[in-house]
N, C-alpha and C positions, 0 to 999 in steps of 0.2 A: 591766524598763526598756525604753524605746525610744530608739534612737540616731538622730541626724540628721547632716547634713553637718558635718564637723569634729570629731565626737565620736570617742572612742577607748575601747578596752577591752583587757584582757589585761595591764595594767601591774602588777596585784597579784601575779601569778605571777612576773613578772620582778623586782619589788622584794623579794619575800619568798623568792625562789628555791624556791617551793613549786609545788604542782600548780595547774592552772587551777581556778578556783572556779565557772565558768559555761560554758555553751554558748551560742553565738549563731547565730541563724537569720535569714537575709536574707529579707524578705518582698517585695522588689523588687530590680531590678538595682542593683548597687553595685560600687564599686571599693575593694579593700582593699590595704593595704600591710602586710607583715610584716617583723619584724626579729628577729635573734637577740640574745642577752643582751649580748655585747660592743658591738654596734651600738647597742642601746638605751642602754647606759651612756654611750657616747660622744656620742650625739645628744640624749638626753633627760635625762642626769644633772643638768644645771642646773635642771630642773623637778621634781626628785624630791620636794621638800617639797609642791608643789601636788598631785602624784599621791598622796602619802601622805594628805593631807587628803581627797581623793576616796575613798580606801579606807575612811576612817571613815564616810563617807556610805553606802557600800555596806553596811557592817556594820549601820548603823541601819536601813536598808531591810530587810535580811534578818531582823532581829529582830521586824519588824512582822507 
């Protein structure tokens, strides 16, 4: 996958409390924000259903 401005990754590990499923390599200069699990739950909790839907997309891509 390729990510652009406003995209995000890493939510799967936070939602499932599991290990990260992917590594990410920047191909050009970028700015990242990171957050721990409590911060994620506080800030992103209301979006949990959207992020779970995105996880299903990841699984479909991985099966291809």
